[in-house]
N, C-alpha and C positions, 0 to 999 in steps of 0.2 A: 313438497311443502317445505323445502329447505331454504327457500329464498326469503330473507327477512326485509326486503326492500320496502314492502308495504307498511312496515312499522316505523319508518323514518319519520321523526317528528311527532309520533303519536304518543302523547303522555297526558295524564291528568294531574290534578294538584297533589294527589297522594303518591302516585307511582309513575316512574318513567318506564313505560312498558317496553319501549325499544331497547332500553338498557337491560331490562329483565330478560328479554329474548337473547340478547348478545351474551349476557352473563351465563345463562343456562347453557348455551352452545359451548362456551369456553370451558365450563366445568363438567360438561356431560361426559360420562364414561363411554369409551368406545364399545360398540356392540360386538357380538361374536363374529369371527371371520367366516364369511361364506363366499362362494364363487358367484359370478354373475348368473350362471345357469341355475344354481341352487336358490338364489334370491328370487329369481323370476318364478320358480316353481312354488316357493313358499307363498308369494303374493297371490298367485293364481289359485292355489289350493285353499287359502283362507277365504278368498272371495267366493269360491264355489261352496265351501262348507257353510259359510254364513247364509247363502241362499238356500241350501238344503235344510238348514236348521229351522227355517220358518215353518214348514209343514210339521216337523217333529214337535216343535213347541206348541203349535196350535192343537194338534191331536192330543197331547198329554194334558195341556192346561185348560183347554176349552175356550181360550181367548182368541177372538178373530181380529187380526190386524190387517188393515188395508195395505195393499202392495204399493211400492213406489213412493211412499211418503217420507222415508228417511234413508238417505244414501249410506252405503257401506264404503269406508275408506280404509285401505291398508296403508299404514304410515310408518315412518321410522321414528326414532326418539325425538328428533327435532320437530317433526310434524306434530307429534303429540303435545309437545311443549307449546308450540304456537297456537294450537287449537285450544288448549286449556287456559293459556294466558288471555286469549280472546274471550273465553267464557268467564274468566274471573273479572275482567273489565265490565262485562255485562251485569254481573250480580252485585258489583260494588257501586253501581250507579247511584243508589239512594244515599250511600255514605258520602260519596263525592259531592252530591248536590247539597247535602247537609253542611259539609265543610264550607262550600262556597257561600251558603246562606249566612254563615257566621263571619264572613270576611270583614265586616265592620268592627268586630271585636276579636282580632286575631289571637289565637292561642300560641304562646311561646313554645309549648311542648310540641304542638303539631308542626310549627315552623322548624323546630330543631330537627325533627325527623323528616328530612327533605325527600323529595320525590326520587332523587338519584340513589340515596341510601336505601330507600324502600325498594327501588328497582333491583338493586344488587341482591337484597335479601330475598325478594321474590324469585329472582333467577336462580339463586342457590337452592331454594326449596324445590323448584321444578326440575332442576338438574338431578336432584336426588330421586324424586318421584318418577322422573322420566325413564329410569332404568328398571323400575319395579312393575309398572302397570302392563298387564297383558292386553287388556281391551277395556273399552268404556263406551257407554251410550251417553251422548251429550244431548239432553232434551231441550236445551235452550237455543240451539242453532236453527236459523232459518225462520221464515214467517209464512203465513198462508197455508197452502196445501202441503208444503214441504217444511216439516218441523222435526228437528232432531237429526243426529247423524251417529252412525256406529263407527267407532275407531278401533282398529285392530293393530297392535304395535308389533310388527313382524320380528324385529331383532330380539325383543324380550321373549316372545313365544319360543323362538329357536333356542335362546340361551337357557330357558327353564327346561325345555324338553331334553336338552343335552345334559343338564345338571341332574335331572331325575332319571335319565337313561330309560325313557319310555318310548313307545312306538310313536314316531312323529305325527303320522297321519291321524292316529287315534287322539293324541293330545290336542292337535289343532282343532279337530271336530268338537272335542269336549269343551274347549275354551269358547268356540263359536256358539255352542248351545247355551252357555251361560249368558254371553253378551247379547245374543239374539233374543233371549227371554226378556232382557231389559228393553230392547226395541219394541217387542210385542206389548209389554206392559204399558208403555207410554203411547203407542199408536192405537192400541185397542181401548185404552182408557184415556180419552183426550183431556178430561178435566184434571188429570193427575199433574200435568206439566204446570198449569196455572196455579194449582194448589201449592206445589213445591216451590214455585217461584215466589208466591206471596209470602210463604213462611221464611224463605231466605231473605227477601227484601225487608220483612219485619225484623228479622234478626240483625241484619246489617244496619238497617235504618235506625234501630234503637240504640246504637252505640253511644256511650256516654262520652261526650267531648269536653266535659269540664276539665280544665287544666290540672286541678288538684287530684281529680279522680284518675286521669291518665298517668300522672306522676306516681300515684300509689300503685297502679297496675304495673308500671315499669319496675318499681322496686320489688313488688311481689314476684314478677317474672324472673328477675335476676336471682332472687333467693331460691325460687323453685328450680331453676336450671341447676344451681349448685346442689340442691337436695337430690335432684334426679340423678345427676352424675355419681353422687355418693350412694345411690340406692336407697335413699331415705324417704322417697316420696313416689306416689303413683300418679300424681296429677299431671295433666298435659297442659300445654299452652292454651288450648281451647278452654279449659276450665278457668284459667286465670283471668281471661278478659271478659267473662260473662257478668252482666248485671243481673239482678233478680228477674227482671222482665225477660231478658234474653234466655235465662235458664228454662222458663216455661216454654218458649218457642223451641228451644233446642231439644226439650223432651219430646215435642211433637215431631220434630225432624228426625230424631233418633229412632222413634217408633216406625215412621214411614220408611226410612232407609233400611232398618232391620227387616221390615216386611219385604221390600224389594229385593234385597240381597239374599235373604233366606229363601224366598220364593224361587229365585233364579238357581240357587244351589239345589233345591229339591227337584226342580224341573230337569236340570242337567244330569242329575244322578238317576232320575226316574226314566228319562229317555235313554240314558247311557247304555244299559245292558242290551238294548235292542239294536243299537247302531255303533257302539264303541266296544270292540271286543275286549280291550284290556282296561275297562273303566274301573274295576275294583283296584287294580294295581296303581292306576293313575291317582285315584282318590286317596289311597293310603299314603303314597309317596308325597302327594301335594299337601295333604294335611300335616304330615310330619315336617315338611319344609316350612309351612306357615308358622309352626310352633318352634322352629329350630334356629331362629336368628339370635345373634348374640353380640356382645361387645358394643362398639360405637353404633352399629346398625340398629341394635335394640334400643339404645338410648334415644336415637333420632326418631324411631318409630313411636316410642312412648311420648316424647315431647310433642310430636306432630299429631298425636291422637290416632295413629294408625293401629295401635292395639285395640282401640275402641272399634275401629273398622272391622277387625277380625272377630270381635265379639258380636258385631251385627250379623255376620254370616252365621255364626253358631246359634245365637239367640233367635234370629229370624227363622232359620231352618227348623229349629225346635218348635217354634210357634206354628209354622205351617204344618209340620208333621203332627203336632198335637191336635190341630183342628181336623186334619184328614183322618186321624185314628178314630175320631168320634163321629165324623160326618162323611160327606162325599166331596169330590172336587167341585161339583155344581153348587153345593152349599157353601164351600169355602169362597167361591167366586163372588159371593155377596159382598166381600170386602171391597170390590171394585165399583160398587153401585153408587158411591158418593163419599165425600170426606167424612160424613157422620159415621160411616161404617169402618173407617180405618181403625186399627187397634191403637190403644194408648200404650204408653211405655209399660204400665202395669199389666196390661192384657198380653203384651208380648211375652212377659215372664209367666203368665198364667192363662193359657189359651181358653180354659173353661170359662173365664170371665167374659171373654169376647163371644164365645158361643152362646152364653146365657143372655148377654145384652143384645146381640144382633140376630141370632137365630131362635131365641126363645127356648 
């Protein structure tokens, strides 16, 4: 997935996506050094462990996911960037359409922030993220019988297992258990994809394009960056750009993402003791690594909202365990019955509220 020839000339009014890919490649940090033989072994092992994880996840979670509906791709950092830029183009369609509808009354602020500038910014963002992500399930890929794809980023897996000094095979299986849980979630619960997409489209489509509003947001953003660097603020850029309407949608998205991430963490740790011999060591070291970033890396994480992502793992896992402590896995799986059974942001923090509302 390293050839970007398919991106030539592909750009929208907002972002020059071809330039975003090129910029990300130029800024991407080199991955760990591995021999050709070792690289082939890592790819083969990740594919095998992803396949093995399906049965483990099904037995523990009780979720039945049909086979062959979502391919597993082992990619390098560039492959992950290309896949995610493609996904970003997909979810930004409502905003692009909205801007095109306003062409008769062009906004000078929108015009000032040209597609090439935004392409460079997007490329820089993905260059940073591309060296961090171990794996990801993309629910928006494909149509018809094949929807979604599981991406495993081989160089990042190798880099982290070396940094943590853990058993490579155990760590790779542990990562696959988490990511395979996401594949099972979306393939066993088919309405989940459409629900998530509708919320994202509402969030993006409700963007305030009024020139004065955009100018105010830009001023607030510049001030927030300065406050963040000085350690005087905990706000992320995601907080800055929200309208009141978007905040409501973002609360729903935060709740469902916390559920998905927390559920995957609970499953990977629940299955782990049976199939991953060093799971306790891996979890302890990995949790310490999550909390141990500092300096500029920490600033970027806070600005990009990645600290909120880490809270989703923690809060979501606490919710799932809180429900399981009082009920059973079969009772918990009522959460997948429909969007009305999804926990609210308040229920994520207080599992008893969800149990009382959904299970009576």
